[in-house]
DRENDRENBA-984327 format. One record per residue (C-alpha): x, y, z negated; residue in one letter. Coordinates in pm, 1 decimal, always signed. Each point is the difference from the previous one (the first is absolute). Layout:
REM residues N
@c1:X c2:Y c3:Z fiza:A
...
REM end
This chain:
REM residues 395
@c1:-8.7 c2:+9.9 c3:+0.9 fiza:M
@c1:+113.3 c2:+350.4 c3:+93.0 fiza:K
@c1:-44.9 c2:+254.3 c3:-277.6 fiza:Y
@c1:+45.2 c2:+359.2 c3:-2.9 fiza:T
@c1:+46.3 c2:+220.5 c3:-291.8 fiza:I
@c1:-128.4 c2:+381.2 c3:-55.0 fiza:E
@c1:+46.7 c2:+273.2 c3:-263.2 fiza:E
@c1:-316.1 c2:+124.4 c3:-150.3 fiza:V
@c1:-61.8 c2:+334.1 c3:+138.2 fiza:L
@c1:-382.2 c2:+62.7 c3:+20.7 fiza:N
@c1:-302.3 c2:-66.9 c3:-198.3 fiza:E
@c1:-109.0 c2:-291.4 c3:+242.4 fiza:K
@c1:+321.6 c2:-170.5 c3:-50.9 fiza:Q
@c1:-34.6 c2:+67.6 c3:-410.2 fiza:A
@c1:-358.3 c2:-158.6 c3:+12.8 fiza:K
@c1:+162.1 c2:-292.9 c3:+181.8 fiza:E
@c1:+271.8 c2:-4.2 c3:-278.7 fiza:F
@c1:-268.9 c2:-18.6 c3:-254.9 fiza:L
@c1:-269.5 c2:-232.9 c3:+109.8 fiza:I
@c1:+223.8 c2:-280.7 c3:+127.2 fiza:L
@c1:-10.1 c2:-197.8 c3:-324.8 fiza:P
@c1:-358.5 c2:-7.9 c3:+70.2 fiza:V
@c1:+48.1 c2:-264.1 c3:+278.4 fiza:S
@c1:+320.1 c2:-172.2 c3:-130.5 fiza:L
@c1:-187.9 c2:-101.1 c3:-327.5 fiza:Y
@c1:-354.3 c2:-32.5 c3:+134.4 fiza:K
@c1:-27.3 c2:-394.6 c3:-69.4 fiza:D
@c1:+210.0 c2:+36.9 c3:-364.8 fiza:D
@c1:-272.5 c2:+58.9 c3:-295.2 fiza:K
@c1:+295.3 c2:+63.0 c3:-220.5 fiza:N
@c1:+55.1 c2:+349.9 c3:+183.5 fiza:W
@c1:-141.4 c2:+318.1 c3:-136.8 fiza:V
@c1:+4.1 c2:+266.6 c3:+218.4 fiza:R
@c1:+170.2 c2:+293.0 c3:-169.9 fiza:P
@c1:-183.5 c2:+375.1 c3:-14.9 fiza:L
@c1:+115.7 c2:+188.5 c3:+328.7 fiza:D
@c1:+66.2 c2:+305.3 c3:-210.8 fiza:N
@c1:+234.4 c2:-189.3 c3:-190.6 fiza:D
@c1:+227.5 c2:-91.0 c3:+284.9 fiza:I
@c1:-55.5 c2:+293.0 c3:+221.7 fiza:T
@c1:+129.7 c2:+237.0 c3:-294.2 fiza:K
@c1:+310.5 c2:-174.0 c3:+6.9 fiza:V
@c1:+82.3 c2:+139.2 c3:+350.7 fiza:F
@c1:-154.8 c2:+349.8 c3:-56.7 fiza:D
@c1:+255.9 c2:+273.0 c3:-79.5 fiza:K
@c1:-236.6 c2:+196.1 c3:-197.0 fiza:E
@c1:-100.2 c2:-280.6 c3:-207.2 fiza:K
@c1:+308.8 c2:-183.1 c3:-69.9 fiza:N
@c1:+252.8 c2:+201.2 c3:-194.9 fiza:P
@c1:+287.7 c2:-259.2 c3:+108.4 fiza:F
@c1:+7.2 c2:+199.4 c3:+317.8 fiza:F
@c1:+179.5 c2:+276.9 c3:-185.7 fiza:K
@c1:+302.4 c2:-179.1 c3:-7.0 fiza:H
@c1:-55.2 c2:-285.8 c3:+291.9 fiza:G
@c1:-103.4 c2:-114.8 c3:+306.1 fiza:E
@c1:-232.0 c2:-268.3 c3:+140.3 fiza:C
@c1:-129.3 c2:-133.9 c3:+333.5 fiza:T
@c1:-225.9 c2:-274.0 c3:+111.5 fiza:R
@c1:+19.5 c2:-251.7 c3:+285.6 fiza:W
@c1:-242.1 c2:-205.9 c3:+205.1 fiza:L
@c1:+56.5 c2:-321.5 c3:+199.6 fiza:L
@c1:-182.0 c2:-72.0 c3:+301.2 fiza:R
@c1:-50.6 c2:-292.4 c3:+197.6 fiza:D
@c1:-1.2 c2:-29.9 c3:+363.0 fiza:E
@c1:-348.9 c2:+58.4 c3:+13.1 fiza:S
@c1:+47.2 c2:+300.8 c3:-224.2 fiza:G
@c1:-171.6 c2:-144.6 c3:-301.0 fiza:K
@c1:+163.5 c2:+125.6 c3:-296.5 fiza:C
@c1:+138.4 c2:-335.5 c3:-183.0 fiza:V
@c1:+237.0 c2:+163.4 c3:-241.3 fiza:G
@c1:+90.1 c2:+330.0 c3:-217.6 fiza:R
@c1:+255.4 c2:+100.7 c3:-266.4 fiza:V
@c1:+115.0 c2:+337.9 c3:-141.4 fiza:A
@c1:+358.1 c2:+95.8 c3:-72.3 fiza:S
@c1:+116.4 c2:+295.0 c3:-208.3 fiza:F
@c1:+286.2 c2:+146.7 c3:-205.2 fiza:I
@c1:-45.0 c2:+128.9 c3:-379.3 fiza:D
@c1:+315.3 c2:+235.0 c3:-22.8 fiza:R
@c1:-40.8 c2:+38.0 c3:-369.1 fiza:D
@c1:+78.7 c2:-394.2 c3:-21.0 fiza:A
@c1:+151.4 c2:-133.5 c3:+300.1 fiza:C
@c1:+363.9 c2:+90.7 c3:-185.3 fiza:H
@c1:-55.1 c2:-154.5 c3:-285.2 fiza:L
@c1:+214.6 c2:-290.7 c3:+77.1 fiza:D
@c1:+361.4 c2:-53.3 c3:+145.7 fiza:T
@c1:-171.7 c2:-23.2 c3:+341.0 fiza:Y
@c1:-316.7 c2:+186.0 c3:+146.8 fiza:S
@c1:-325.7 c2:-123.2 c3:+2.9 fiza:V
@c1:-290.1 c2:+52.9 c3:+203.1 fiza:G
@c1:-343.5 c2:-142.5 c3:-5.9 fiza:G
@c1:-272.9 c2:-162.6 c3:+215.8 fiza:M
@c1:-348.7 c2:-142.7 c3:-79.5 fiza:G
@c1:-368.6 c2:-12.8 c3:+61.9 fiza:F
@c1:+120.7 c2:-284.8 c3:+262.2 fiza:F
@c1:-273.1 c2:-226.4 c3:+156.8 fiza:E
@c1:+51.5 c2:-206.9 c3:+273.8 fiza:C
@c1:-124.8 c2:-312.9 c3:+202.5 fiza:I
@c1:+125.2 c2:-351.2 c3:-44.1 fiza:N
@c1:+291.0 c2:+69.0 c3:+242.2 fiza:D
@c1:+384.7 c2:+41.6 c3:-137.5 fiza:Q
@c1:+95.5 c2:+171.2 c3:+303.4 fiza:E
@c1:-263.1 c2:+253.7 c3:-71.0 fiza:A
@c1:+97.1 c2:+47.3 c3:-361.4 fiza:A
@c1:+364.3 c2:+42.3 c3:+97.5 fiza:F
@c1:-67.1 c2:+259.1 c3:+259.1 fiza:M
@c1:-152.2 c2:+198.0 c3:-291.4 fiza:L
@c1:+272.2 c2:-53.9 c3:-237.2 fiza:F
@c1:+250.3 c2:+98.2 c3:+274.1 fiza:D
@c1:-166.9 c2:+318.4 c3:+65.5 fiza:R
@c1:-19.7 c2:+88.7 c3:-398.1 fiza:C
@c1:+395.0 c2:-80.0 c3:+8.0 fiza:R
@c1:+76.7 c2:+192.6 c3:+284.2 fiza:A
@c1:-190.4 c2:+308.9 c3:-100.8 fiza:W
@c1:+168.1 c2:-31.5 c3:-339.4 fiza:L
@c1:+360.6 c2:-26.7 c3:+109.0 fiza:E
@c1:-49.2 c2:+308.7 c3:+221.5 fiza:E
@c1:-64.6 c2:+168.1 c3:-311.2 fiza:R
@c1:+307.5 c2:-142.2 c3:-175.9 fiza:G
@c1:-145.4 c2:-278.5 c3:-193.7 fiza:M
@c1:+192.4 c2:-292.7 c3:-74.4 fiza:E
@c1:-293.4 c2:-256.0 c3:-88.2 fiza:S
@c1:-387.1 c2:-9.7 c3:-35.1 fiza:M
@c1:-210.2 c2:-103.0 c3:-297.9 fiza:E
@c1:-326.3 c2:-105.2 c3:+14.9 fiza:G
@c1:-304.4 c2:-58.5 c3:+48.2 fiza:P
@c1:-46.2 c2:+261.4 c3:-192.1 fiza:E
@c1:-200.3 c2:+369.6 c3:-4.6 fiza:N
@c1:+110.7 c2:+351.5 c3:+47.2 fiza:F
@c1:-100.8 c2:+96.6 c3:-349.4 fiza:G
@c1:-21.2 c2:-121.9 c3:-342.1 fiza:E
@c1:+64.0 c2:-386.6 c3:-71.7 fiza:R
@c1:-333.7 c2:-71.6 c3:-149.9 fiza:N
@c1:-147.5 c2:+19.4 c3:+357.7 fiza:E
@c1:+42.2 c2:-248.7 c3:+325.1 fiza:W
@c1:+333.8 c2:-127.8 c3:-125.9 fiza:W
@c1:+133.1 c2:-363.3 c3:+85.4 fiza:G
@c1:-47.6 c2:-266.6 c3:+204.6 fiza:L
@c1:-261.9 c2:-294.1 c3:-167.6 fiza:L
@c1:+163.3 c2:-318.7 c3:+7.6 fiza:V
@c1:-167.6 c2:-186.3 c3:-294.5 fiza:D
@c1:-382.9 c2:-9.5 c3:-90.4 fiza:G
@c1:-187.6 c2:+63.8 c3:+325.6 fiza:F
@c1:-345.3 c2:+128.5 c3:-150.9 fiza:K
@c1:-160.3 c2:+344.9 c3:-17.5 fiza:P
@c1:+231.6 c2:+233.2 c3:-116.4 fiza:P
@c1:-12.8 c2:+293.4 c3:-255.5 fiza:V
@c1:-60.5 c2:+345.8 c3:+82.5 fiza:F
@c1:+224.0 c2:+194.1 c3:+217.2 fiza:Q
@c1:+210.6 c2:-341.9 c3:+8.7 fiza:M
@c1:+76.2 c2:-165.4 c3:+361.2 fiza:P
@c1:-150.8 c2:-332.8 c3:+121.9 fiza:Y
@c1:+198.1 c2:-133.6 c3:+266.3 fiza:T
@c1:+13.5 c2:-306.4 c3:+227.0 fiza:H
@c1:+196.2 c2:-272.4 c3:-125.8 fiza:P
@c1:+189.5 c2:-52.9 c3:+320.1 fiza:Y
@c1:+170.2 c2:+363.5 c3:-47.8 fiza:Y
@c1:+245.9 c2:-137.5 c3:-258.1 fiza:V
@c1:+163.4 c2:-214.2 c3:+284.6 fiza:S
@c1:+29.4 c2:+305.2 c3:+240.7 fiza:F
@c1:+165.7 c2:+218.1 c3:-294.3 fiza:F
@c1:+238.4 c2:-273.0 c3:-94.0 fiza:E
@c1:+102.0 c2:-122.8 c3:+331.3 fiza:N
@c1:+68.6 c2:+376.2 c3:+101.5 fiza:Y
@c1:+273.2 c2:+5.2 c3:-280.4 fiza:G
@c1:-189.8 c2:+170.4 c3:-280.5 fiza:F
@c1:+92.5 c2:-87.3 c3:-351.9 fiza:R
@c1:-164.6 c2:-22.2 c3:-304.4 fiza:D
@c1:+80.7 c2:+336.8 c3:-176.8 fiza:Y
@c1:-268.4 c2:-58.5 c3:-298.5 fiza:F
@c1:-299.3 c2:-176.9 c3:-65.3 fiza:K
@c1:-328.4 c2:+155.4 c3:-148.3 fiza:Q
@c1:-240.5 c2:-185.6 c3:-171.7 fiza:Y
@c1:-396.1 c2:+20.4 c3:-81.1 fiza:I
@c1:-69.7 c2:-108.9 c3:-360.3 fiza:Y
@c1:-382.5 c2:-73.4 c3:-111.2 fiza:R
@c1:-105.6 c2:-103.2 c3:-365.6 fiza:T
@c1:-359.3 c2:+3.6 c3:-163.7 fiza:P
@c1:-85.5 c2:+259.0 c3:-209.6 fiza:M
@c1:-18.4 c2:-186.2 c3:-329.0 fiza:V
@c1:+179.6 c2:+22.9 c3:-340.5 fiza:K
@c1:+130.6 c2:-346.1 c3:+11.4 fiza:E
@c1:+204.5 c2:+118.1 c3:+312.0 fiza:S
@c1:+208.9 c2:+214.2 c3:-196.9 fiza:L
@c1:+291.6 c2:-156.2 c3:-188.1 fiza:S
@c1:+106.9 c2:+36.6 c3:-350.5 fiza:E
@c1:+353.0 c2:+163.6 c3:+146.9 fiza:V
@c1:-203.9 c2:+281.5 c3:+149.5 fiza:V
@c1:-228.1 c2:+76.6 c3:-298.0 fiza:I
@c1:+304.3 c2:-14.2 c3:-215.7 fiza:W
@c1:+210.5 c2:+233.6 c3:+233.5 fiza:K
@c1:-288.0 c2:+256.9 c3:-3.1 fiza:S
@c1:-72.8 c2:+26.3 c3:-360.3 fiza:E
@c1:+372.3 c2:+4.0 c3:-74.0 fiza:R
@c1:+48.9 c2:+283.7 c3:+217.7 fiza:L
@c1:-296.5 c2:+205.3 c3:-98.0 fiza:L
@c1:+105.4 c2:-45.3 c3:-327.4 fiza:K
@c1:+258.0 c2:+263.5 c3:+71.7 fiza:N
@c1:-205.1 c2:+330.4 c3:-17.1 fiza:G
@c1:+184.2 c2:+155.7 c3:+271.8 fiza:D
@c1:-134.8 c2:-215.0 c3:+282.9 fiza:Y
@c1:-357.5 c2:+53.7 c3:+99.3 fiza:R
@c1:-221.2 c2:-180.1 c3:+276.7 fiza:I
@c1:-299.2 c2:+195.7 c3:+152.7 fiza:T
@c1:-248.1 c2:-42.3 c3:+257.1 fiza:S
@c1:-75.7 c2:+198.4 c3:+309.5 fiza:Y
@c1:-339.7 c2:+81.4 c3:-204.0 fiza:R
@c1:+178.7 c2:+191.7 c3:-253.7 fiza:E
@c1:+205.5 c2:+222.3 c3:+232.7 fiza:M
@c1:-46.2 c2:+286.3 c3:+282.6 fiza:T
@c1:+70.9 c2:-83.2 c3:+365.4 fiza:P
@c1:+315.2 c2:+235.7 c3:-25.7 fiza:E
@c1:+129.2 c2:-163.5 c3:-290.3 fiza:Q
@c1:-30.2 c2:-338.0 c3:+163.1 fiza:A
@c1:+170.1 c2:+108.6 c3:+322.8 fiza:K
@c1:+306.1 c2:+190.8 c3:-188.2 fiza:S
@c1:+41.5 c2:-325.0 c3:-204.5 fiza:S
@c1:-17.1 c2:-237.5 c3:+296.6 fiza:F
@c1:+247.0 c2:+235.5 c3:+186.3 fiza:L
@c1:+263.7 c2:-19.1 c3:-274.8 fiza:T
@c1:-46.0 c2:-351.9 c3:-66.1 fiza:I
@c1:+22.2 c2:-127.3 c3:+358.6 fiza:Y
@c1:+310.4 c2:+179.2 c3:+76.2 fiza:N
@c1:+151.1 c2:-148.1 c3:-329.9 fiza:K
@c1:-93.7 c2:-348.3 c3:+66.0 fiza:A
@c1:+95.6 c2:-60.4 c3:+363.8 fiza:W
@c1:+218.5 c2:+292.1 c3:+136.0 fiza:N
@c1:+281.3 c2:-133.5 c3:-108.3 fiza:L
@c1:-28.8 c2:-389.6 c3:-57.2 fiza:D
@c1:-196.3 c2:-110.0 c3:+297.7 fiza:V
@c1:+175.5 c2:+44.7 c3:+333.6 fiza:H
@c1:-225.6 c2:+166.8 c3:+257.1 fiza:G
@c1:-222.2 c2:+212.3 c3:-231.1 fiza:V
@c1:+90.0 c2:+355.2 c3:+50.0 fiza:A
@c1:-150.3 c2:+222.5 c3:-287.6 fiza:G
@c1:-342.0 c2:+105.8 c3:+42.2 fiza:M
@c1:-112.2 c2:+393.5 c3:+14.2 fiza:E
@c1:-280.0 c2:+168.0 c3:-158.9 fiza:K
@c1:-179.8 c2:+21.0 c3:+336.5 fiza:E
@c1:+28.9 c2:-376.2 c3:+70.8 fiza:Q
@c1:-180.2 c2:-70.5 c3:-369.2 fiza:V
@c1:-282.7 c2:+258.9 c3:+74.1 fiza:D
@c1:-57.1 c2:-224.4 c3:+332.5 fiza:V
@c1:+21.3 c2:-333.2 c3:-201.2 fiza:L
@c1:-250.6 c2:+129.5 c3:-272.7 fiza:F
@c1:-262.0 c2:+163.8 c3:+254.8 fiza:K
@c1:-18.3 c2:-336.4 c3:+201.4 fiza:T
@c1:-48.3 c2:-177.9 c3:-326.1 fiza:L
@c1:-244.5 c2:+271.9 c3:-143.0 fiza:K
@c1:-346.5 c2:-161.0 c3:+151.9 fiza:P
@c1:+66.1 c2:-349.0 c3:-128.9 fiza:V
@c1:+157.0 c2:+120.7 c3:-368.2 fiza:L
@c1:-94.8 c2:-170.1 c3:-297.1 fiza:D
@c1:+105.0 c2:+184.7 c3:-306.6 fiza:P
@c1:+54.9 c2:-286.2 c3:-194.7 fiza:D
@c1:+225.9 c2:-181.9 c3:+248.6 fiza:L
@c1:+309.0 c2:+238.8 c3:+2.3 fiza:L
@c1:+243.2 c2:-4.9 c3:-308.4 fiza:Y
@c1:+319.5 c2:+228.7 c3:-61.8 fiza:F
@c1:+268.0 c2:-72.8 c3:-304.2 fiza:A
@c1:+164.1 c2:+290.5 c3:-181.3 fiza:Y
@c1:+288.4 c2:+29.8 c3:-205.7 fiza:Y
@c1:+34.7 c2:+315.2 c3:-230.9 fiza:K
@c1:-244.9 c2:+128.3 c3:+244.2 fiza:G
@c1:+198.9 c2:-60.2 c3:+317.1 fiza:E
@c1:-147.9 c2:-215.2 c3:+265.7 fiza:P
@c1:+175.9 c2:-333.8 c3:+24.1 fiza:I
@c1:-244.5 c2:-251.7 c3:+171.9 fiza:G
@c1:-301.7 c2:-33.5 c3:+199.7 fiza:F
@c1:-243.7 c2:-286.8 c3:+105.3 fiza:F
@c1:-222.1 c2:+125.6 c3:+295.2 fiza:I
@c1:-302.6 c2:-241.3 c3:+70.3 fiza:T
@c1:-279.8 c2:+30.7 c3:+216.6 fiza:I
@c1:-315.0 c2:-192.7 c3:+44.3 fiza:P
@c1:+73.5 c2:-271.2 c3:+318.5 fiza:E
@c1:-184.6 c2:+154.1 c3:+284.9 fiza:L
@c1:+56.5 c2:-231.6 c3:+312.5 fiza:N
@c1:-334.8 c2:-181.4 c3:-129.7 fiza:Y
@c1:-151.1 c2:+320.2 c3:+122.6 fiza:I
@c1:+238.4 c2:+88.5 c3:+282.9 fiza:V
@c1:-77.5 c2:-340.2 c3:+226.2 fiza:K
@c1:-362.5 c2:+120.7 c3:-9.7 fiza:H
@c1:+65.4 c2:+344.4 c3:+144.1 fiza:V
@c1:+198.9 c2:-110.3 c3:+365.7 fiza:N
@c1:+286.2 c2:+263.5 c3:-86.1 fiza:G
@c1:-214.1 c2:+321.8 c3:-51.7 fiza:K
@c1:-144.5 c2:+192.9 c3:-305.0 fiza:I
@c1:-254.7 c2:+186.2 c3:+197.4 fiza:S
@c1:-352.2 c2:-24.9 c3:+101.3 fiza:G
@c1:-114.6 c2:-348.0 c3:-95.5 fiza:W
@c1:+343.1 c2:-85.5 c3:-165.5 fiza:G
@c1:-49.9 c2:+282.2 c3:-274.0 fiza:I
@c1:-350.6 c2:-157.1 c3:-94.1 fiza:L
@c1:+164.4 c2:-356.1 c3:+10.6 fiza:K
@c1:+300.6 c2:+126.4 c3:-208.9 fiza:F
@c1:-231.4 c2:+183.6 c3:-260.4 fiza:L
@c1:-197.0 c2:-314.3 c3:-1.8 fiza:Y
@c1:+261.0 c2:-275.3 c3:-60.8 fiza:Y
@c1:+188.0 c2:+264.7 c3:-224.7 fiza:R
@c1:-278.8 c2:+80.0 c3:-259.3 fiza:Y
@c1:-282.6 c2:-253.7 c3:+63.5 fiza:L
@c1:+206.2 c2:-308.8 c3:+45.2 fiza:K
@c1:+329.3 c2:+103.4 c3:-155.8 fiza:P
@c1:+304.8 c2:-224.4 c3:+23.6 fiza:G
@c1:+143.9 c2:-203.3 c3:-278.1 fiza:R
@c1:+379.0 c2:+45.3 c3:+65.6 fiza:V
@c1:+245.8 c2:+273.7 c3:-121.6 fiza:A
@c1:+288.2 c2:+71.5 c3:+238.5 fiza:L
@c1:+328.3 c2:+88.9 c3:-181.1 fiza:G
@c1:+148.4 c2:+221.8 c3:+271.4 fiza:L
@c1:+350.1 c2:+135.1 c3:-171.4 fiza:I
@c1:+151.2 c2:-72.4 c3:-325.3 fiza:F
@c1:+300.7 c2:+201.4 c3:-101.5 fiza:G
@c1:+229.0 c2:+48.1 c3:-304.3 fiza:V
@c1:+281.7 c2:+224.4 c3:-4.9 fiza:A
@c1:+317.5 c2:-154.0 c3:-6.8 fiza:A
@c1:+103.9 c2:+77.7 c3:-322.8 fiza:E
@c1:-300.0 c2:-141.0 c3:-163.4 fiza:Y
@c1:-51.1 c2:-307.3 c3:+204.4 fiza:Q
@c1:+33.3 c2:-321.6 c3:-235.1 fiza:G
@c1:-123.0 c2:+165.6 c3:-302.2 fiza:R
@c1:-345.2 c2:-113.4 c3:+17.4 fiza:G
@c1:-158.9 c2:+276.3 c3:+178.9 fiza:V
@c1:-111.1 c2:-194.9 c3:+277.2 fiza:E
@c1:-190.6 c2:-234.0 c3:-218.9 fiza:A
@c1:-138.1 c2:+278.2 c3:-206.9 fiza:A
@c1:-170.9 c2:+160.2 c3:+302.4 fiza:M
@c1:-136.3 c2:-305.6 c3:+139.2 fiza:I
@c1:-109.2 c2:-116.0 c3:-348.7 fiza:Y
@c1:-183.9 c2:+348.1 c3:-47.0 fiza:A
@c1:-179.8 c2:-81.2 c3:+339.5 fiza:F
@c1:-99.5 c2:-344.0 c3:-60.2 fiza:C
@c1:-122.2 c2:+79.2 c3:-340.7 fiza:K
@c1:-219.5 c2:+271.0 c3:+106.4 fiza:R
@c1:-111.5 c2:-224.1 c3:+284.5 fiza:M
@c1:-103.2 c2:-283.0 c3:-220.7 fiza:I
@c1:-128.4 c2:+144.8 c3:-305.4 fiza:E
@c1:-230.8 c2:+262.5 c3:+177.7 fiza:D
@c1:-99.5 c2:-270.1 c3:+220.5 fiza:K
@c1:+68.3 c2:+194.1 c3:+312.0 fiza:K
@c1:-106.8 c2:-140.6 c3:+323.8 fiza:R
@c1:+338.8 c2:-142.6 c3:+113.8 fiza:Y
@c1:+48.2 c2:-371.9 c3:+11.2 fiza:D
@c1:+332.0 c2:-19.0 c3:+156.4 fiza:W
@c1:+312.9 c2:+215.3 c3:+21.3 fiza:L
@c1:+214.8 c2:-49.8 c3:+323.8 fiza:E
@c1:+340.1 c2:+166.2 c3:-21.5 fiza:L
@c1:+142.7 c2:+131.7 c3:+346.2 fiza:S
@c1:+352.4 c2:+42.1 c3:+115.5 fiza:W
@c1:+200.0 c2:-176.5 c3:-267.6 fiza:V
@c1:+363.6 c2:-21.0 c3:+155.8 fiza:G
@c1:+266.3 c2:-297.1 c3:-67.0 fiza:D
@c1:+219.4 c2:+277.2 c3:-76.9 fiza:F
@c1:-190.2 c2:+101.6 c3:-294.7 fiza:N
@c1:+28.2 c2:-314.7 c3:-240.7 fiza:P
@c1:-97.7 c2:+176.2 c3:-291.0 fiza:Q
@c1:-350.2 c2:+16.7 c3:+155.6 fiza:M
@c1:-10.9 c2:-301.5 c3:+110.6 fiza:M
@c1:+65.4 c2:-142.5 c3:-343.1 fiza:H
@c1:-291.5 c2:+245.0 c3:-114.0 fiza:L
@c1:-216.3 c2:-190.1 c3:+238.8 fiza:M
@c1:+48.2 c2:-340.8 c3:-132.2 fiza:H
@c1:-68.7 c2:+157.1 c3:-361.6 fiza:Y
@c1:-380.0 c2:+109.0 c3:+107.8 fiza:I
@c1:-68.9 c2:-303.3 c3:+151.7 fiza:G
@c1:+30.7 c2:+115.8 c3:+372.1 fiza:A
@c1:+113.0 c2:-261.6 c3:+279.2 fiza:K
@c1:+110.6 c2:+109.1 c3:+334.3 fiza:Q
@c1:-264.9 c2:-0.3 c3:+262.9 fiza:S
@c1:+184.0 c2:+158.7 c3:+288.8 fiza:Q
@c1:+351.0 c2:+66.6 c3:+149.4 fiza:T
@c1:+134.8 c2:+278.2 c3:+213.3 fiza:Y
@c1:+342.4 c2:+36.6 c3:+137.1 fiza:I
@c1:+152.0 c2:+319.2 c3:+88.4 fiza:T
@c1:+258.9 c2:-90.1 c3:+262.6 fiza:Y
@c1:+347.5 c2:+178.9 c3:+125.3 fiza:R
@c1:+159.3 c2:-31.0 c3:+367.5 fiza:K
@c1:+355.9 c2:+100.6 c3:-12.3 fiza:L
@c1:+148.6 c2:+146.0 c3:+335.3 fiza:F
@c1:+355.5 c2:-100.8 c3:-40.5 fiza:R
@c1:+175.6 c2:-303.7 c3:-125.7 fiza:D
@c1:+243.0 c2:+187.9 c3:-192.3 fiza:D
@c1:-257.6 c2:+132.1 c3:-258.3 fiza:I
@c1:-23.4 c2:-228.8 c3:-335.7 fiza:E
@c1:-346.8 c2:-96.3 c3:-52.7 fiza:F
@c1:-127.9 c2:+1.6 c3:-363.6 fiza:H
@c1:-337.0 c2:-59.5 c3:-114.1 fiza:R
@c1:-181.8 c2:+287.2 c3:-238.3 fiza:S
@c1:+27.9 c2:-196.9 c3:-287.9 fiza:I
@c1:+363.6 c2:-63.6 c3:+30.5 fiza:D
@c1:+76.3 c2:+364.6 c3:+87.7 fiza:K
@c1:-164.5 c2:+102.4 c3:-322.5 fiza:K
@c1:+188.7 c2:-235.4 c3:-174.6 fiza:K
@c1:+339.8 c2:+145.7 c3:+119.5 fiza:S
@c1:-104.5 c2:+327.7 c3:-116.5 fiza:I
@c1:-137.4 c2:-53.5 c3:-373.7 fiza:S
REM end
């Protein structure tokens, strides 16, 4: 088959990029069509603050008949691309028919575009934005994804690995029932021990103003990840404003928790109602009938699952029990106040974070899905290290 590749330069191509997965997954009951706005905003210079320090483009692949059979995006975040000893560009939003030749053409185009801009490797599939959205390739647990996480065909795994992409880090989705028995005595003991020290305090979003929450989040995020986890540059206030604006329609004030030490923010646990049980009914659009369906399911048939999006503790306070204290406060309120959530799913626990993986064990959570973020080095003289190995070498 002869394929051609083209850059997305107009609205017609942008729409083809957006709707291609509809045909690719039409027979897969596990796929949940993302909200159109959640995808299009990634490529909107007015809505995505990453364009202030990066660039991005999209590509379409066509067969001989002119039919669109593949897509991909390539991008550079100049705040993060030089955090390693070699430069790293990004690729993501990859979708393709089951043809390795077609997939490799898309990978080759990303590589060429990145090399033209001085990049020495590419990482993906990932988002031109924060890691909590559209990041990683699903490699295990092919069932409906949690909100704003990808669901991808199993055959994509061989495409990436045959092309020479290597496992840079794994991300896990964990799931646990919201019952007191799930909490180990270790979690309860650590939490109670920490809070005996009056300098520590755990508070929920309900007890804060939005500005207090956003300010605390910004401080903690930059302390928790900016230095320890490669590839995560610090956030700016504008990015935090965008994040909380996005979350505002679905926020439950009893699902967000912050930790403080002597009044200074040191940790957060950001959780929302899991929304894909609604998203699967609206065909990508929260408009018209989509609005009515969203409101119907959100308020008249609410879901029973809470989704932990982001869990962070400032580096100097990790291992002291802050993580346990936040999750214990969360679970205690959910269980004792008989809130409507029966399950807790935790998104995006990286294998470079063994402390968080241990915490998942202590709250009775089991891995339900595995994603991989891959890297492809462009030169043989670059030494490859997984993220967890790099972290060990600098700790």
